[in-house]
C-alpha positions in Angstrom: 79.2 100.2 111.8 79.5 104.0 111.8 77.2 106.0 109.6 78.9 107.1 106.3 79.5 110.8 105.5 77.4 112.0 102.6 79.2 113.8 99.8 78.2 115.6 96.7 80.1 115.6 93.4 79.5 118.7 91.4 80.8 118.6 87.8 80.2 114.9 87.5 80.1 114.8 83.7 83.9 115.2 83.2 86.8 112.8 83.6 87.7 114.0 87.1 84.0 113.7 88.1 84.0 110.1 86.8 87.1 109.2 88.8 85.6 110.7 92.0 82.5 108.6 91.5 84.6 105.5 91.1 86.7 106.1 94.2 83.9 107.2 96.5 81.5 104.4 95.4 83.9 101.9 97.2 85.1 104.2 100.0 84.6 102.8 103.5 83.6 106.2 105.0 82.0 108.3 102.3 78.8 107.9 100.4 77.6 109.7 97.3 74.3 111.5 98.0 74.3 114.0 95.2 75.6 114.0 91.6 75.5 117.4 90.0 76.3 119.0 86.6 75.4 122.0 84.6 72.0 120.5 83.6 69.7 117.5 84.3 71.3 114.6 82.5 69.3 111.7 83.7 70.8 108.4 84.8 74.5 108.4 85.4 75.1 105.7 82.9 73.9 107.9 80.0 76.8 110.3 80.7 79.3 107.6 81.7 78.3 104.3 80.0 81.1 102.5 81.9 79.0 102.8 85.1 76.0 101.0 83.8 75.1 98.2 86.2 77.8 99.4 88.6 76.7 102.7 90.0 73.1 104.0 90.3 72.1 107.6 90.4 70.7 110.6 88.6 72.8 113.6 87.4 70.8 116.7 88.3 71.4 120.4 87.8 73.7 121.6 90.6 72.0 123.5 93.3 73.9 124.6 96.5 70.9 124.8 98.7 69.8 121.3 97.8 73.3 120.0 98.3 73.4 121.5 101.8 70.4 119.4 102.8 71.9 116.1 101.7 75.7 116.4 102.0 78.4 117.5 104.5 81.1 117.7 101.8 81.2 118.7 98.2 83.8 118.0 95.6 83.8 120.7 92.9 85.1 119.5 89.6 84.2 122.7 87.8 86.0 125.2 85.6 87.6 128.2 87.2 85.3 131.1 88.1 82.3 128.8 88.1 83.8 126.9 91.0 84.4 130.1 93.0 80.8 131.3 93.1 79.6 127.8 93.9 82.1 127.2 96.7 81.2 130.6 98.3 77.5 129.6 98.6 78.2 126.1 99.9 80.6 127.3 102.6 78.0 129.8 103.7 75.5 126.9 104.0 77.9 124.9 106.2 79.2 122.4 103.6 82.9 121.6 103.5 84.5 122.0 100.0 87.3 120.4 98.1 87.7 122.5 95.0 89.5 120.9 92.0 89.7 124.2 90.1 92.4 126.8 90.3 90.1 129.3 92.1 91.6 129.0 95.6 95.2 127.8 94.8 96.9 131.2 94.3 97.2 134.5 96.0 94.6 137.1 94.8 97.2 139.0 92.9 98.5 136.0 91.0 95.1 134.6 90.4 93.8 137.8 88.8 96.9 138.2 86.7 96.5 134.8 85.2 92.8 134.0 85.4 90.1 136.5 86.1 88.8 138.9 88.9 88.4 137.0 92.1 84.9 137.1 93.7 85.5 135.4 97.0 88.5 137.0 98.7 87.3 136.2 102.2 87.3 132.4 101.6 90.5 132.7 99.5 92.3 133.8 102.6 91.2 130.7 104.5 91.7 128.2 101.8 94.4 125.5 102.4 96.5 124.3 99.5 95.7 120.6 99.2 99.1 118.9 98.9 98.7 116.3 101.7 102.3 115.4 101.9 103.2 119.0 102.8 100.1 120.5 104.4 98.5 117.6 106.2 98.0 119.4 109.6 96.4 122.5 108.0 94.1 120.4 105.8 92.8 118.6 108.9 91.3 121.9 110.2 90.1 123.2 106.8 86.6 123.8 105.6 87.9 124.7 102.1 90.8 122.9 100.4 92.2 124.0 97.1 93.2 120.7 95.4 96.3 121.2 93.2 96.3 120.3 89.6 98.4 117.6 87.9 101.3 119.7 86.8 101.9 121.4 90.1 101.4 118.2 92.1 104.0 116.2 90.1 106.4 119.2 89.9 106.2 120.2 93.6 106.6 116.6 94.9 109.8 116.3 92.8 111.2 119.7 93.8 110.3 120.3 97.5 112.7 117.8 99.1 115.6 119.6 97.5 114.7 123.2 98.2 117.3 123.8 100.8 120.1 122.6 98.4 119.2 124.7 95.4 121.8 127.2 94.4 120.7 130.8 94.8 119.7 132.7 91.6 119.8 129.7 89.3 116.8 128.7 87.2 114.4 125.9 88.1 113.7 124.1 84.8 110.6 122.0 84.5 109.8 119.8 81.4 106.4 118.2 81.8 104.5 115.8 79.6 100.8 114.9 80.0 98.3 112.5 78.6 95.4 113.9 76.5 92.8 113.3 79.3 94.3 116.3 81.1 92.7 118.5 78.5 89.2 117.3 79.5 86.3 115.9 77.5 85.7 119.0 75.4 86.7 118.5 71.8 89.4 120.7 70.3 91.8 120.8 67.3 94.7 120.2 69.6 93.4 117.0 71.1 91.8 115.7 67.8 93.0 112.2 67.1 94.5 113.2 63.8 96.6 115.9 65.4 97.8 114.1 68.6 98.2 110.5 67.3 102.0 109.7 66.7 102.8 113.3 67.7 104.1 115.3 70.6 104.4 119.1 71.1 105.0 121.8 73.6 102.3 124.3 74.4 102.4 127.7 76.3 106.1 127.4 76.9 107.2 129.8 79.7 103.6 131.1 79.7 101.5 128.4 81.2 99.5 129.6 84.2 100.5 126.6 86.4 104.1 128.1 86.5 103.2 130.9 88.9 101.4 128.4 91.1 104.5 126.2 91.3 106.7 129.2 91.9 104.4 130.6 94.7 104.4 127.3 96.5 108.2 126.9 96.3 108.5 130.4 97.9 106.0 129.6 100.6 107.4 126.2 101.5 111.1 126.8 101.2 111.6 130.5 100.9 113.3 129.9 97.5 112.8 132.8 95.0 114.6 131.3 92.0 113.0 131.8 88.6 110.8 128.9 87.4 110.7 128.0 83.7 107.9 125.6 82.9 107.2 123.9 79.6 104.3 121.5 79.3 103.9 119.0 76.4 101.0 116.9 75.2 101.8 113.3 74.4 99.6 110.6 72.6 98.6 108.7 75.7 95.3 108.7 77.5 96.4 109.2 81.1 99.7 109.8 82.9 102.2 112.6 83.5 105.9 112.6 83.5 107.8 115.6 84.9 111.6 116.2 84.5 113.2 118.9 86.6 116.7 120.3 86.4 118.3 122.1 89.3 121.7 123.4 90.2 122.7 122.6 93.8 125.2 124.2 96.0 126.5 121.0 97.6 127.0 117.3 96.8 124.1 115.1 98.0 122.8 111.5 97.6 119.4 112.5 96.0 117.8 109.1 96.5 118.6 109.1 100.2 117.2 112.7 100.5 114.0 111.5 98.9 113.7 108.4 101.0 114.1 110.4 104.2 111.7 113.2 103.1 109.0 110.8 102.1 109.7 107.9 104.6 106.1 108.2 106.1 104.4 108.6 102.7 103.3 105.2 101.3 101.9 106.7 98.2 105.3 108.3 97.2 107.6 105.6 95.9 111.3 106.3 95.4 112.6 104.5 92.4 116.2 103.4 91.7 115.8 103.9 87.9 114.0 106.5 85.8 110.2 106.4 86.3 107.5 105.8 83.7 103.8 106.6 83.7 102.5 103.0 83.2 103.4 101.8 86.7 101.1 104.2 88.5 98.3 104.6 85.9 95.0 104.1 87.8 96.6 104.8 91.2 97.3 107.5 93.8 101.1 106.9 93.6 103.7 109.4 92.7 106.9 107.7 91.6 110.1 109.8 91.9 113.7 109.2 90.7 116.7 111.5 91.0 120.4 111.6 89.8 123.1 114.1 90.7 126.2 114.9 88.7 128.6 117.8 88.5 126.4 120.1 90.5 123.3 119.4 88.5 120.3 117.5 89.8 117.9 115.6 87.6 114.6 114.7 89.2 111.8 112.9 87.5 108.3 112.2 88.8 105.3 110.3 87.4 101.7 110.4 88.4 98.3 109.5 87.0 97.1 113.0 86.0 93.4 112.2 86.7 94.0 110.6 90.1 97.1 111.8 92.0 96.8 114.9 89.8 93.1 115.4 90.6 90.5 113.0 92.0 92.4 110.6 94.3 94.3 113.5 95.8 90.9 115.3 96.4 89.7 112.2 98.3 92.9 112.2 100.4 92.2 115.8 101.3 88.6 114.9 102.2 89.8 112.1 104.4 92.0 114.5 106.4 89.1 117.0 106.7 87.0 114.4 108.4 89.7 112.9 110.7 90.5 109.8 108.7 93.8 108.5 107.5 94.6 110.4 104.4 95.3 107.2 102.4 91.9 105.6 103.2 90.2 104.2 100.2 92.7 105.4 97.6 93.4 103.3 94.5 96.7 101.4 94.6 96.6 98.8 91.8 98.0 100.1 88.5 96.6 99.4 85.1 99.3 96.9 84.1 99.7 95.5 81.5 
């Protein structure tokens, strides 16, 4: 039996960190050798009680030099800016990085317009956008992968197969709905039970900073420069994401056949014959997609688990490719049903 590759999880106290721990703990080729956070937090079960008796380990204050001595790969589940400075040091020490923040997903100009000044332009130029269905070959040779977030993942997987059919100068309209876990563990008035229970609302319409990320990738992949209008909503569920996209096309197509051909070699993209829902892929790496075309207008709907396909399981798929394994190795496939 070959020796397992040792990996570090930095930012292990959050939801995506927990999901990474769960996936890697049963991964056939990876082994957790370091669990880091912003401070020493003791046994992992104190932070994540669900892991008591299942996973052993101590959460320690993250230190790049210590990580480099015990791990070949680091997953960074950190906020933007904090991730950037940490990745820079790890890469210098020879550790491969899958970054789950936005720090390496955008061009320098767009990043600084919507986030903050970028402190690692050299590595930004070499980062590979971590959408495995599109950039698989580039990811295989990467030392740094920028793992897309949940909204861009669900939106891009729905839109990309139809880029060559979109009518020029027409808007790309994206209506997205996410479970509350996408907001993270930090308490806020928006995610307070009293506010979100039996409620639904849009936030940052036409101004959310994932919109420029989606638009930039659409231009890079298909040369399409149409305007992108993105409206996210928060819905009273724990996990799951449903994205509805509206496109004007310049020719009549069979959209389900287009999807089947485009994703024919992707077992974790399922083409559905009826509108998708979030329950059927909760707890999995699946992206479910449905589409319907009528009178020149295309409706495309995609559903993912925002914490998994939208974050942690996609990060593991990227890591698989970086170390020469099948990208689908060890990814969760059984949904939380009922």
